[in-house]
C-alpha positions as CSV (number, residue, x, y, z in Angstrom):
1,M,-63.1,21.5,37.3
2,A,-61.8,21.3,33.8
3,S,-60.8,17.8,32.7
4,V,-57.3,16.9,31.7
5,D,-57.0,15.7,28.2
6,H,-54.5,13.0,28.5
7,N,-54.8,12.0,24.9
8,S,-53.8,15.4,23.9
9,D,-50.5,15.2,25.9
10,D,-49.8,11.7,24.5
11,S,-50.3,12.8,20.9
12,G,-48.2,15.8,21.4
13,S,-45.4,13.7,22.7
14,G,-45.8,11.5,19.8
15,R,-45.6,14.3,17.3
16,T,-42.4,15.6,19.1
17,A,-40.8,12.1,18.9
18,G,-41.9,11.8,15.3
19,R,-40.3,15.1,14.4
20,R,-37.1,14.0,16.0
21,R,-37.1,10.7,14.1
22,D,-37.8,12.5,10.9
23,A,-34.9,15.0,11.5
24,T,-32.6,12.1,12.2
25,A,-33.8,10.3,9.1
26,T,-33.4,13.3,7.0
27,R,-29.9,14.1,8.3
28,D,-28.8,10.5,7.7
29,A,-30.3,10.6,4.1
30,I,-28.3,13.8,3.4
31,L,-25.1,12.3,4.8
32,H,-25.5,9.1,2.9
33,S,-26.1,11.1,-0.3
34,A,-23.0,13.1,0.4
35,V,-20.8,10.1,0.9
36,V,-22.0,8.6,-2.4
37,S,-21.6,11.8,-4.3
38,F,-18.1,12.7,-2.9
39,T,-16.9,9.2,-3.5
40,R,-18.2,9.3,-7.1
41,A,-17.1,12.8,-8.1
42,G,-14.8,14.2,-5.4
43,Y,-15.2,17.4,-3.4
44,D,-14.9,19.7,-6.4
45,G,-17.1,17.5,-8.7
46,V,-20.3,17.7,-6.8
47,G,-22.5,20.5,-5.4
48,V,-25.0,20.9,-2.6
49,R,-28.0,20.8,-4.9
50,E,-26.9,17.5,-6.4
51,I,-26.4,16.1,-2.9
52,A,-29.8,17.4,-1.9
53,Q,-31.4,15.8,-5.0
54,G,-30.0,12.5,-4.0
55,A,-31.4,12.7,-0.4
56,G,-34.8,13.9,-1.8
57,V,-34.5,17.4,0.0
58,T,-33.8,20.9,-1.0
59,A,-30.3,22.5,-0.9
60,M,-31.6,25.0,1.7
61,L,-32.4,22.0,4.1
62,V,-28.8,20.6,3.5
63,N,-27.4,24.0,4.6
64,R,-29.8,24.0,7.6
65,Y,-28.5,20.7,8.8
66,F,-24.8,21.1,8.0
67,G,-24.2,24.7,7.5
68,S,-22.0,24.4,4.4
69,K,-20.6,22.0,1.8
70,E,-17.3,22.0,3.6
71,Q,-18.8,21.0,6.9
72,L,-20.9,18.3,5.1
73,F,-17.8,17.0,3.5
74,A,-16.1,16.9,6.9
75,E,-18.8,14.8,8.3
76,A,-19.0,12.6,5.3
77,V,-15.3,11.9,5.6
78,D,-15.5,11.2,9.3
79,V,-18.4,8.6,8.7
80,S,-16.3,7.0,5.9
81,F,-13.0,6.8,7.7
82,A,-14.2,5.9,11.2
83,P,-14.9,2.2,10.7
84,R,-11.9,-0.2,10.8
85,T,-11.6,-1.7,7.4
86,V,-8.0,-2.9,6.9
87,V,-6.4,-2.2,10.2
88,T,-7.4,-4.6,13.0
89,G,-7.3,-4.2,16.7
90,D,-4.9,-7.1,17.4
91,A,-1.3,-6.0,17.8
92,G,0.0,-9.6,17.8
93,T,-1.4,-10.3,14.4
94,L,-1.4,-6.9,12.9
95,S,0.9,-7.6,9.9
96,R,-1.0,-10.7,8.9
97,D,-4.4,-9.2,9.4
98,I,-3.6,-6.1,7.3
99,A,-2.1,-8.2,4.5
100,L,-5.1,-10.6,4.4
101,S,-7.6,-7.7,4.5
102,L,-5.7,-5.5,1.9
103,A,-5.4,-8.4,-0.5
104,A,-9.0,-9.3,-0.2
105,R,-10.3,-5.7,-0.4
106,T,-8.2,-4.8,-3.5
107,A,-9.1,-8.0,-5.5
108,P,-10.5,-7.3,-9.0
109,E,-14.0,-8.6,-7.9
110,S,-14.1,-6.6,-4.6
111,D,-16.2,-3.5,-4.3
112,H,-14.7,-2.2,-1.0
113,L,-13.2,1.0,-2.3
114,N,-15.4,3.8,-1.0
115,P,-13.1,5.5,1.6
116,F,-10.1,5.2,-0.6
117,L,-11.9,6.6,-3.7
118,L,-13.4,9.5,-1.6
119,M,-9.8,10.3,-0.6
120,L,-8.4,9.9,-4.1
121,R,-10.9,12.0,-5.9
122,S,-10.9,14.9,-3.4
123,A,-7.2,15.2,-2.7
124,S,-6.5,17.8,-5.3
125,N,-8.5,20.4,-3.3
126,P,-6.3,21.8,-0.5
127,R,-9.1,22.3,2.1
128,A,-10.5,18.8,1.4
129,A,-7.0,17.3,1.8
130,E,-6.6,19.1,5.2
131,I,-10.0,17.6,6.3
132,M,-9.0,14.1,5.1
133,R,-5.6,14.4,6.7
134,A,-7.2,15.3,10.1
135,A,-9.7,12.4,9.8
136,T,-7.0,9.9,8.9
137,E,-4.8,10.9,11.9
138,R,-7.9,10.8,14.1
139,H,-9.1,7.4,13.0
140,V,-6.8,4.9,11.4
141,G,-3.6,6.8,12.2
142,Q,-4.4,6.8,15.9
143,D,-5.4,3.2,15.8
144,L,-2.0,2.2,14.3
145,R,-0.1,4.4,16.7
146,E,-1.7,2.8,19.7
147,L,-1.1,-0.7,18.3
148,L,2.5,-0.3,17.2
149,P,5.2,-1.3,19.8
150,G,8.5,0.5,20.4
151,A,9.7,3.9,19.2
152,D,8.8,6.1,16.3
153,A,5.2,4.7,16.1
154,A,3.8,7.8,14.5
155,E,6.4,7.6,11.6
156,R,5.9,3.9,11.2
157,A,2.2,4.3,11.3
158,E,2.3,6.7,8.3
159,L,4.6,4.3,6.4
160,I,2.1,1.6,6.8
161,L,-0.6,3.8,5.6
162,A,1.6,4.7,2.6
163,L,2.1,1.0,1.8
164,I,-1.6,0.3,2.1
165,T,-2.5,3.2,-0.1
166,G,0.2,2.3,-2.7
167,V,-1.1,-1.3,-3.0
168,W,-4.7,-0.1,-3.2
169,M,-3.9,2.4,-6.0
170,M,-1.7,0.2,-8.1
171,R,-3.8,-3.0,-7.8
172,R,-7.4,-1.5,-8.1
173,V,-7.3,2.0,-9.5
174,I,-4.5,1.7,-12.0
175,G,-4.8,-2.1,-12.2
176,T,-1.2,-3.1,-13.1
177,A,-1.3,-6.6,-14.5
178,A,1.3,-8.0,-12.0
179,L,-0.8,-7.0,-9.0
180,A,-4.2,-7.4,-10.4
181,D,-3.5,-10.9,-11.5
182,A,-1.4,-11.8,-8.5
183,D,-2.1,-15.0,-6.6
184,P,-3.8,-13.9,-3.4
185,G,-1.8,-16.2,-1.2
186,S,1.6,-15.1,-2.6
187,L,0.5,-11.5,-2.5
188,T,-0.6,-11.6,1.1
189,R,2.7,-13.2,2.1
190,R,4.7,-10.5,0.3
191,I,2.6,-7.6,1.9
192,E,2.9,-9.2,5.3
193,A,6.7,-9.5,5.0
194,M,7.0,-5.8,4.2
195,L,4.5,-4.9,7.0
196,R,6.4,-6.8,9.6
197,V,9.4,-4.6,9.1
198,L,7.3,-1.6,10.1
199,V,5.2,-3.2,12.7
200,E,7.8,-5.0,14.7
201,S,10.3,-3.0,16.7
202,A,13.6,-4.1,18.3
203,G,15.1,-0.9,19.5
204,N,16.5,2.0,17.5
205,A,16.1,2.0,13.8
206,E,19.9,2.2,13.2
207,D,20.3,-1.1,15.0
208,R,17.9,-3.0,12.6
209,A,19.4,-4.4,9.7
210,D,16.1,-4.7,7.8
211,I,15.2,-1.1,7.9
């Protein structure tokens, strides 16, 4: 009777597991390089070869894992937009939490700009804008819609995002003196007051004197 080589079976399983781990690591490296590259140069400013170089692989391998630059961008956007950064999960303290986080993350010494810069530097490309719009609605937009009480949650959510984006751009990207040098406590209170109008709902908009 032929003997069963258990060592051969074990080593084969190990090689398969190793290949799976290597594939996951390679895919993660490509995706990380894509996020860094798209954030730095935008969708139109970087090519697959440059992303591949950053990941230490070939352009052919990038296409093998992601199919196309567009699909790679879509996954990079999804990875960047998914984590909660400014919007919290507590409806009762939403205005205060957003104001505190926004003031901190747009401070001159802060380096928390990646998702915003990726969006800003890629928005001029129509297809990239579509991808980012869908990701925004799927992640932070949906989070806000679910947290906001009362009617017109979708419209109010988009206005909150517009306020967040505007503060981010004016304070960090353009760097206007009044906002860049603003006292953090005072800035937080002002942002919170504006947000409260959009977060709190007391019936129809026409019945609210502050809208």
